[in-house]
N, C-alpha and C positions, 0 to 999 in steps of 0.2 A: 097847800099844794097837793096835787094828787099823788098817790102812792106810785112811785116809779116801778116798783116790782110788779104791781098790778098792770101798769101800762105795758111793760115789756111782755108779760104773759098774755095780755089781750091781743097785742100785735101778732104773737105767735099763734094763739088759739082762734081768734076771731078774724084776723086779716090774713091768716095762712102764710105768715112770713117766717123766715128762719132767722136765727141769731145772726148769721152772716149777712142775710139780706137787710136786716135792720142796721147793722154796722155799715154796710155799703151805702145805704140810702142816707144815713147820717153823714158819712164822709162826703157824699155828693153835695151836701149842704154846707160843707166846710167845717164839720165837727170831727176832730181826730179821735177816733174810737175804734177798738178792735172787737172781734167776735168774742174773745175771752172776757173782755170787759162787759159786754152785753150779758154773757152768761153769769158773771158775778152779780150784776144788777138783778137778773131774773131770779137768782137763788137767794138774794138778800144779803150777800156777803158785803157788797158795797152799799152803804146806807145813804151817803151824802156825796153824790158825784158833783162835778162842777156845774155851775148854773147853766152854762152853755149846753152841756149834755142834757140836763133836765129839761130845759126849755125846748130843745130840739125833739126830745122824746114826746113831750106833750103835743107839739105840733104834728108829729108823725101820727100820733094816736088820733088826733082830730081828723086828719086827712084820710086815714085808712079804716078806722073803727067807728068813730062818731058820725062820719059822713055816710056810712053804709046803711 
């Protein structure tokens, strides 16, 4: 599986999203997550989030980064 830390950083750097924007979009997909949780993922503090969070981040990355 892809490195979620890299995925979050790609979303911020390449898709020009904010931590809050990532959290908001994930919540719109039914994934309960907060901006501080996104920050912990970005900084590598959280290494193993739930499967649902990981899967949603991969999908968000495909939508915003890989599609560009």
